C-alpha positions, 0 to 999 in steps of 0.5 A: 185265776192261775191254777195247777192241780196237785198231781202236777205239783213240784217234780211232776209239774214241768210247766214252762210258766213256772211252779204250780199253784194249788187250788182245791176242788178241781176235777182235772190237771192244769198248769200255771199260766193256763186260765179257765175261762168261759167259752166266749172269753176263751175265744177272745183270749185265743184271738188276742194270742193269735194277733199278738203272736203274729205281730211279734213274730212278723216283726222278728221275721222282718228284721231277720229278713232285712239282716239276710238271715231269712229268705222271703219264704223263710220269713213267712214260715217263721211268722207262722211258726211264731204264731203257733208257738205263742198261741199254743204255748206262750212267751217261754216257747217263743223265747226257746225257739228264738235262742235257736234261730239267733245262735244259728244265724250268728254261727252261720255268719261268724268269721274269726277275726283276722282269718279267711273262712276256708269253707263258706256256710251253705245257709249264708244266703238265708234260710228258706221256708223248708229249713224253718219248718224242718228245724222248728215244725215239731216244736210248733206242733207240740205248741198246738197240742199243748194249747189243746190239751194243756199237758206240760209234757209237750214243752219238754218234747219241743225242747228236745226237738229244738235241742236237736236242731241247735246241736246239728246246726252248731256242728255244721257251722263249727265244722267249717273251721275244723283243722281236720277233714270231716269223716263219714260217720258210718265208715270213717272215710274222709269226705269234703266239707259240707258232705252230709254225714261228715263229722269232725271233732270240733263239730261234735264238740259244738253239737254237744254245746248247742244241746247243753245250751238249749237243755239249760235254757229250757230247764230254766224256762220250765222253772226246774233246777238245773239238776232236774232230770229234764235237763238230761232228757233234753240234752240226750234228745238234742245230741242223739238227734244231731248224731241221727241226722249225720247217720241219715245224711250218710245213708239215705239222704239224696237216694230218693227224690223226697229225702233231702236235707230238710227232711233229714232235719225234720226226722232228727228233730222228731227223734229229739222230741221223742227222746225228751218226751220219753225221759219226761214220762220215765222220770215224772 
């Protein structure tokens, strides 16, 4: 039976599985979609989740590989990420990250009709395992923590991380078509397209659009109204995470052997998750 303790009901319940249900006599909080089962049955449920998650994620990763959106290592990482998302979270978590990967792949290959792309995408050969981990790893960890604790707050953290990844990717890809040259976010000096830390008005607008998209999708998946504070928290995490990505790219990327683009992306998505989680705690 699906249950949700009264304390998490209405505005305080941000479960991506929808609105709360009320059951008296419970000793702790539960979110809708999480079932109290005997240990043996619980183990069977986890086994089914892992198997189904692996099958769905593996099929999607194989398709993305065939389409050139992922490299072989990227497909493996995407499969592992999908298993974590589905086993620890569920369909809503998988759908949210799927929106990011689908739009990122489209943006990478999109070429306006009748024009020649002035600057090719750096990811046109497919995303590698480290890029998949950098963009989706924080959401995967949040899903695992959600599965272990049952706290719906982890979905909002995951949404903030994915919003940051989407905002950054949209900014990078849309920036290729900017009529004005990019400028370093820290000094304003003109830089070449593709330079880390370079920003353009078009890219910044696209960044905001990506953050808004994920914030809206996440809020809808959580069963919250669009005027919910959750949308603002996820939007803030996503857009600020993309800006932080640019700042870190302009200041520390490449200055140490281990500080490369994927590490910067990971830090930016962690920031996005933290901002969204802080918003959830303030407005709960």
